[in-house]
N, C-alpha and C positions, 0 to 999 in steps of 0.2 A: 333562251335570254341566261344571263350569270347572275348569278345570287347578288353580287354586289350592283347590278341594276334594278333587280327585285328590290333591294333595302332602300333605294333610291326612289323607286316608285312607291314604297312603305311609307317615308318620312312625307312625300307629296300628297298620299291620299290621307293622311292626317291633318294637313295644312300645317306642318312643320315649317318655321322660315328658316331657310338654311340657302348656301351658295355651295354648290359642289365645288371645290378646288383641288389641286394636285392631278396624280395620275388620270383618274376619271375623267378630269376637266379636261385635260392634254389630250386625251383619246376622243372627245366629244367636240373637239376643233379640228379632228380631222386625221390626227397622227396615230401611227402606230404603236406607241409607246404602251410597253406591258405592264400592269399595275396589278397588284395583291391585295391591295385596300381599298376603301374609300375614305376620303378627305372632306369632310364639311365645314364650313364656318355657319355657326348658327347665333341667331338672336339671343339674348339673354335675358330678354323680357320675361316674367312669372309667368303669364300666359302661354309662351313658347315654350319653357321648360317644361311645363304639364303636357303639353301634346307631346313634346319629343321623349320625355320619360314612356308614356302609354304608347307611342308608335313603336318604340325600341323594345319594351317588355316583352313581346313574346320572342324576341329573338335570343334571350337568355345572356343580354350583357355583362361583360364581367372584363374587367382590367385584363390587359394581356401581363404576363408573368406575375400573374398574382395564383395563390396555391388554392387549388380547386377546395380544400377542406376550408379555406376561411371562411366565413360569413361576409357577404356583401349584399348591400340594399341598393338597387336600383329603382330611382324614386327623383320625383321633381325636388328634395330636400338635398339628395346627392349633386346634382347637377347645380345647383344653387350655390352648394357650399366649394367647390372647384370650379375653374375654367376650361381645362383640357383634358379629354378623356383619349385613352390609346386602348380601346376595346376590342375584345373577341368575342361574336356571336354566333350564331348558328348559320347567318348570311355570309360570314367571314370577317375579316379584321375592318372596324371602322374606326376613325379616328375624328371627334369631336374637337373644333377649335372655336372658343369664344374670341381669340384674336390671333390674327397673322400677320407674322412679319413680311413688313413690305406692301402690306394691303390695309391692316387696322382691324377694326371689329367686323361684324355682319352688317351693319348701316353701308360702311365703307365699302365692303365685297358687293353687296346688292347694287349700289351705284356704279359698281364696275364689272356689269356680269351682261350674258348674254343670257336670252332665253330660249330653251329649246323643249321641243316636246319629247318626253319618255314614256312610254306606256299609255298614252291617251292625258299625261299631266304636264303642265307647263311648270320646268325646271330652270332654276337659276344656275349656270354655270360661270364661274370668274373669267373675266375676258383672257387673251392671249398677252396684250399688256399685266394685265393684274398677276397672272401666272408666268412671266419672265420677273417682275419685280418679286414676288412671294419666293421664287427659287433663287434669285439671286442672293437675295437677302439671307436665306438659310443657309447658303456657302457650304452645301453637301454635298462631296464627291458624287453620290447617288444621285445628285440632281442633273450632273452636266449633260447625260444623253439626252433627258426631256428637254434642256434648255437649248440645246442646238437644234432639236425638232421643233421649237418654239418658234425660234429665230426662223429656222426655214417656212413655217407656214403663215409668220407674219410677212415676211418678203413674198410667198406665195400671191396672199392676198393683197398687199399692197400693190403687185403688179398685176393684178385682174383690174384693178380701178382705173 
């Protein structure tokens, strides 16, 4: 099991409200898409920020491209004072997004997701249509291969109906 999957299980085990988006979500829909990080859209509710801070604390999260010798405090207050985080952790890179282009906030994402089981936990994964909107809205060249796979998956699933 990959460390990024372990990170998903860690979040689920700690009852964090989140939706997996990005490459891990694309893979969860059956794609062979390769990703090097975990992207999640998370609830900004105060109780969830506390759970999220506690869940990730053992993974020693630090902002990517942040000098190691600079102090960084990971807690609920840090989460409250910003919305999006690109973190380096002992499990790999994790991006926390309070709002996602083309999707919206956690409440929008959770209403456009599918639920799968990961390590015995129910985990919310952004829908194929939601991923297409997010990747299209981001407008990044690096998302083109993932978008092609998402459209192929959408077609394959519609052919099954």
